[in-house]
BAKERO-842062 format. One line per field, with one value per residue (C-alpha): x, y, z; residue in one letter. Coordinates in steps of 0.05 Angstrom, whole numbers. Layout:
% BAKERO-842062
x <- c(X:...)
y <- c(Y:...)
z <- c(Z:...)
type <- c(a:...)
***
This chain:
% BAKERO-842062
x <- c(-550:-562:-505:-484:-495:-440:-418:-410:-371:-325:-313:-301:-249:-218:-210:-184:-131:-115:-108:-61:-17:-15:3:55:86:86:121:171:188:192:239:286:334:283:257:200:247:232:163:196:216:143:149:219:197:145:199:240:179:156:227:233:174:213:177:113:107:104:49:12:14:-9:-66:-88:-84:-127:-178:-183:-190:-245:-281:-277:-305:-360:-380:-381:-424:-470:-454:-471:-400:-375:-416:-383:-315:-328:-334:-277:-233:-245:-229:-166:-143:-155:-118:-54)
y <- c(-157:-93:-45:-39:27:79:67:-8:6:53:0:-54:-9:6:-68:-82:-29:-58:-128:-102:-65:-122:-172:-124:-115:-190:-201:-146:-181:-249:-223:-176:-160:-148:-86:-87:-57:12:11:17:88:106:78:57:47:-2:-45:-44:-62:-118:-145:-150:-199:-246:-295:-285:-216:-248:-295:-238:-194:-251:-269:-196:-189:-250:-229:-159:-188:-235:-179:-135:-189:-206:-134:-122:-184:-168:-233:-238:-261:-193:-157:-194:-185:-111:-104:-151:-119:-48:-69:-105:-46:4:-41:-38)
z <- c(-224:-185:-173:-100:-64:-69:3:-9:-73:-34:19:-34:-67:0:14:-56:-45:23:-8:-62:-12:38:-16:-44:25:35:-31:-16:50:16:-39:-2:-59:-114:-148:-97:-45:-72:-40:29:12:28:98:119:191:166:136:200:242:196:187:262:262:217:173:212:179:110:132:167:104:60:106:112:36:24:77:47:-22:-2:34:-28:-73:-24:-16:-91:-103:-45:-10:64:79:54:106:163:130:126:201:215:163:187:259:236:194:250:300:259)
type <- c(m:n:r:p:p:a:g:v:i:a:l:a:l:f:f:a:f:g:a:a:m:s:l:l:a:g:l:a:l:l:l:p:n:s:a:l:q:d:i:w:r:l:n:p:q:g:q:v:g:l:a:a:l:g:s:g:a:i:l:l:m:l:v:v:g:v:a:c:g:l:s:a:v:g:l:w:r:g:a:t:m:g:e:g:g:r:a:d:g:v:s:c:q:s:a:r)
***
């Protein structure tokens, strides 16, 4: 298997990081009195904004996390679905 170009690797890592952070935020919202609450020290306004959305925020973060994860895997493997996910993912991330 050929190694992807450096730019594709960078995008795959970006999406992997986005997946991890989105899933972590979703879990922190799902488990409000857990040790995960410390992550909100980084962005307390983010917690307030997401909490205002209610349970929809949990679903949103989980969907974004899965989409970013699938895009990262697709880009890394060189799958054509990863290329479409890259454009969709960048537009979704920049819209937040």
